[in-house]
N, C-alpha and C positions, 0 to 999 in steps of 0.2 A: 712646707708647701712643695718641697721637692719629693720625688718618688724614691721610696726606699729600694734597696738592693733586691733583685728578683730571686734571691737565693734561699728563702725569703727571710727578712729580719724581723718581721712582726706578724702576728696572727690576730685577727679580730674575733672577739668573743661573740658567740651567737647562742641560739637555744640548744643546739646539739652538742653533746659532750662526747669526748673520745675515750675517756678512761685512762689517757696517758698523762698522769700527773707530773711526770718528770722525764727528762731525756736520759737520766742515769739508767744503766743496765741495758740499753738498746745495743744489740749485737748486729753491727752492719753486715757482718759476714752471713748472717742468717736471714737478711731481708732480700726479697726479690724486688723487682721493679714495682713501682706504684701502678696499680691496675686501673686507675681512673680512666675511663674511656672518653677522651675529648674529641669531639667532632668539629671540624672547621670547614667553612665555606665562605664565599663572597657573594653578595647580592648583585643584581644587575646595576644597582646604583653605586657600587664600589665599597659598600659597608663590609668590613671584615667581621665574621661571626665565629664565636666559639660557644659550644653547647655541651653540657653534660646532663644526661638523663639521670635524675636522682629520685627514684620512687621511695615511698615510705612516709614522707610528710607531704601533705597536699599544699605545697608552697612553691613559689617561684621567686628567685632572686635575679633581677635583670639590671645590668649595668651598662650605661652608655658612656663611653670615654671619647670625648671630642678633643682633637689636638687644637685646643683653643684656650690654653692657659695664659698666665700673665706674661710669659716670654713672648707672646704674640702682640703685646701692647705697643711695642716700638715707641713712638713718641706720644702715644695716647695713653698715658699711665692711668689705669683704672678701668679701661674699656672692657677687658675680659671679666673683671669682677662685677661691674655694673650690669653687663649683659646677663650674666648668670643669675644675679639676684633679682633682676626685673622679670624673669620668666614667670613667676607665680603671681605677679601683681595683676595680671589680666590674661586669662587663658581662653581664647576662642569665645569671648563674650562673657565669661564668668569672672567675677572679681575674686580677690584673694580669699575672702571668707567663704564664698560659695564653692570654690575649688577645694579648699581644705575640708569643708564639711562633707563634700561628696567622697573624697578620698578616705576620710576617717569613717564615713558610713559604711564603706566596704572593707574596713580594717587594713587598708594599705598604708605602707610607710614610705614616704618619698625622702630622698636625701640629695643634697647638692654639696659639691666641694670643688674649690679652685686650687690647683697646684701649678707648679712652674710651667709644665708642658701640657697639662690637661685640664679640661672642665668636665667634671664627672656628675652625672645625674643618674640616680638609681631608684628602683622601686622594689619593695618586697610585698608580695600579695599571695592570697589563696588562689588555688588553681581551679576551683569549681567554675563551670561556665557562667553561672549567674554572677560571679564576682569578677573573674578574669577579664571578660570582654569589656565591661564598662571601665575597669581600672586601666586597661591598655589604651582605650579610647581617650581617657582623661590624660594619661601619661604622654601619649603621642601628641595631643594638643599642647601640652606643656612645653615640649621641646621643639615642636614644628610650627605651632600657631600662637605664639605669645602676642598679646595685643600691644605691648610696649606703650602703656598709657602715659601720656605726658603728665597727667595729674599725679602720677605716683613717683615721677622721677626725682623731685626735690626731696621727698621722704627717704628714698633709697640712697640718694647722695649723702644726706645727713647721717643716716645709719652707717654707711660705709666709712665716712670720715670719722665718726665717733668710734667705730670698731677699730679702725687702723690706729687712731691715737692711743686708745687703751692698750691695744696689742703691742704697739711699739714701746710702751713703757715697761713691758716685760723684758727683763735683762737678757734672757736667753734668746728671745726673738731678735733683740737688737744685736746680739753677738752673731746670730745667723746672718742677719742682714749685712753686717760689716764684712763677714767672711766672703759671702757671695759677691758683694759690691767690689771687693778688691780682687779676688781671684778671677772673676769673669768680667773685669772692666772692659767696656766697649762691646760686650756680647749680650744677647738677649737674656742669658741666664743671670746677669747681674740684677735683674728686676725681681728680687726675691719677695719683697712685700707686695708689689704689683700695682700700687696706686699712690698718688700724691694728692694733697688737697687741691693743688692747682690743676692737675690733670683731671680730677673728678669734676671740678667746676666747669671746665672747658667742654665737656662732652654733652651732646644733646641726643634726642631720640633718634635722629637720622643716623648718627654715628653708631648707635647700638644696633639698629636695624641692619645696617651695612655689615657690621661685624657678625651678626647672627647669620646672615645670608651666606657668609663664607665659612666661618668657623664651625657652624652647626650643620654643615652639609653632609649628605649621606656618604660622600667619598672621603670625608674627614673623620670617620667614626669607626671605633672598635666596639662591637656589641657583644656582650656576654650573657648567656642564659644558663642557670643551674637550677634544676628543680623537676617537679613531677609533671612534665609535659613530654609528649612524644616528639620525635624528630620532625614529623610532618607539622605538628603544632608549632614547634620552634621555628621552622622555616617560614611559616605563615606569619608569626609574630615579627620576626626580623624583617621580612619583606614589607609588612604593614607599616612599620616605623620608618624603614629606609625610604619607601616611596613617598611618605608624607613630608620628608625633610627637603630643604633646598638641595639642588643637585649640581654636580659638576665642578666643585672646587676642592682642593686639598692643600694643606699647608706644605711649604717647602721644608726640606730637611734643615735642621739648624746648622749654622756655619761652624767651622772648626773653632775650637776654644783657643783663647790667646795664651801665649807663653809668659804669664806674669811672674814677677819676682816675689819672694817672700817678704813678710812684714810682721811687725809686732805693734799692736795698737791697744791703747786703753781708753775707753769711753767713760767719762765720769757721769755717774747717775746715782741718785739716792737709792740705797738698798741695804738690807742687813748683811747679805752675802754678795760676793762677786760671782757672776756667771762667766765661765771661761770656755773658750772653744779653740781647738786646733783644727784647721781645715787644710787638707792636702789634696790638690787636684791630681787626677790620674788620667793620662791621655790614652784611655781605652774605653771601648763600648761594652755594655753588659753582656753581649754575646761573644766576647773575646775568650780565647782558650784559658787565659790566666785568671779570669774573673772568679771562678770557684775557689782557687787557691788563695786569692786575696780575701774572699769571704771567710775562709777558715782562719786566716791571719787575724781578721777583725774579731772573730769569736775568741781566739786565744787572748788577745790583748784586752778586750773590754766588754765581755759578756758574762755577767753573773758575779757572784761573790768570790769565785775561785779564779777569776781572771788576773792577769799580771798587774794591770793598772789598779784594780780594786785591792789586791793584796798590798801593793806598795803605798797607795795614798790613804786607804782606810785602815787596813789591818796593821800596817807597820808604823804609820805616822799620824793616824787620826785626823787627816786633813779634810775629809769629806765624807758625807753619808753615802755618796754614790758617784761613780764615774763610768761612762759607757762609751763604746766606739760603735761606728756603723759605716757600712759601705753603701753609698747612695748612688744609684744608677740613673742616668739620663741618656737620651738617644745619642748625644754627641760626646758624652764624657762620663766620668764618674768622679766622686769625691769621697775621700776617707775623712771621717770626722771623729773627734774625741771631745766630749762635753762633760763638764763638772762644775759644781759650786764649791766655793772655798771662802774662808774668812778673809776679809779685805787685806789684812797685813801679810798674808801668805800666798798672794797671787803669784808673785815672781818665783818664790821657792817651789810652788807646785808646778809651774810651767817648766822650770829647769828640770825637775824630777821626771815629768812626763816626757820631755825631749830626750833625756838620758835613757829612759826605758825604751823609747822608740829606736834610738841609735843602737842599743844593745840587741834588740829584737831583729833589726835589719841585718846586723852582723852575724848573729847566731841562729836565728830562726827559732821555731818552736821545738819543744821536746816531743817525743812520741806520745807520752802520756797526755800532754796538753792537746796535741792534735787529735788524739782519739776522743777526748772529751768534747772538743769543738765539733767533730763529726757527729757525735751523739746529740749535741744541742741542735745543730742544723737539721738533722734527721727528725728529731722529735718535733721541732717547730713545723717542718713541712708536713709531717704525718697529721699533726693536729689541724693544720690548715686545710688539707684536702678532705678531712673528715667532717667539716662543717660547710654547709651549702654557701653561706654568705661569704666566708673567708676564701673558699675555693673560687667563687666568682671573682673576688678581688684579685686573687693570684692570677687567674686566667686573663683578666682585663689588663693587668700590668704586663704579663707575658706578651700579650698581643701588641700592646703599645711599644714595648721595647724590641719587638721583632725577634724574640727568642725562638729557637728551633721548636718545631711542632712537638717533638718528643721530649721536651725539656723536663716536664714533671716526671715522666716515666723513667728517665735515665739519670736523674740528678743524684739519687742515693748511690748508684754505682760510680758516678763521676767522683764524688767526694771520698768514697771509700778507697779509690785508687790513687789519691794524691798523697805523696810522701812528704816527710819533713823537708827534704832537700828541694822539692818542687815549690813548697811554700817559701822557703828561704830565697830561692832563685827569683821567684815572682816578686817578692817584696823588694829585693835588692834592685831589680830592674825598674820597678814602677814607683817606689817611694823615694822621692827626691826632697829631702828636708830643707834644702835651700829655697824651695818654693812654697813652704807652708805659711799660712796666715795664722797668727796667734793673737786672738782677740779676747780682751777682758772688759766687762761692763760692771761698774759699781763704784763705790766711794774711792777717792784717791787718798790713800793713807801711807804712812811710813811703813816700809816693808821689813819683815823679820825673817830670820833664817828658819830652816826646817825645825820643827819641834823634835825632841828626842823620842825614840820609840817608847811605847808604853812598857812598863816594867815586865809584863808577861812575855814580851818579845826579846828582852835583853838577856 
């Protein structure tokens, strides 16, 4: 539910392909800046808009990112989730079936997603006038004029309770929850799952209407458009949506994160394997100067088969099929995570090995070869992202939410090309405090065993 690092660490597949099958072989010295022309402005209602004119395919990707995520629930656990999922239940007089039939009839795809800081509503549509105008009318009604039908509330409450119960049985989700609950104790970011059965039951229609009037206001919105429309058309679409929304309210900036202490927790839960997570809070925002160096460090440590963590845990000891690290950015903070699955008897041995590898990396930093490969991976991921309309829209939406510089995409390749091994080492030593890490495992409670010997091929 949290947002990933804006450097970026994931790319969404879409219909357009780039031809970049691998980051290997990318020569950063030969790359100029990314030439994607991003236009930005703000509507009279305070909506922040980013637009890229992308001719070629008669398609438009439109993303609305409201600062109305689960971190805004406060004592009303589940309010953000219920509000988002009630939107389609009644849309300006249309019931859920009628709304879906009309959208499907125009070939439009609507998406909804709740994250820690954001409620995201998106649409992908053709740009011919006969299609675009009715789709935008329906989409605007969805976000601005939901009926909040009392007759649908019990059904959505039940669905949300069932979803949360099933989701919480996933050991990785439970590990995520425990990491955030501990590291952000007393802070809105501790609300990782976003709802409780008691909180859901206590909410009524008036509470959801009130949340919608504030959280879904024009002044609380980052709007992104990427597709085959002109600047004039993009301005008209953004204004049309912004004017239809509630006006005049915006979320406050999240408070400073707490200085919590480290912990090691094991949650007993039936499973074939244990899910393990190491979470390390970082007291910097995603626009900080050190952030790209830390993104490179994460790539070296846990991105791909040739990463340090994968080499140690999979190649050398056969402990896991996969281990990955990520740098996750939020407006008030960031977190470095390492996640892996392991056989229950080797949880502690794998945790010890991971911590030892982290300590060694903090002391020594990356090699030049590791750093160059990390640069290539980040560059390849970014190039693939900007080459696809849908993933480009997602990148720009996240960039806007995290308040990254306007020239972020255009300058990022040069920024990472100029970072040295010493700069990565210095940044890691300054920001990685292992006394504050949360080490959480979820799975069966069994007798622990030492590390297995390396496979014969490695001996």
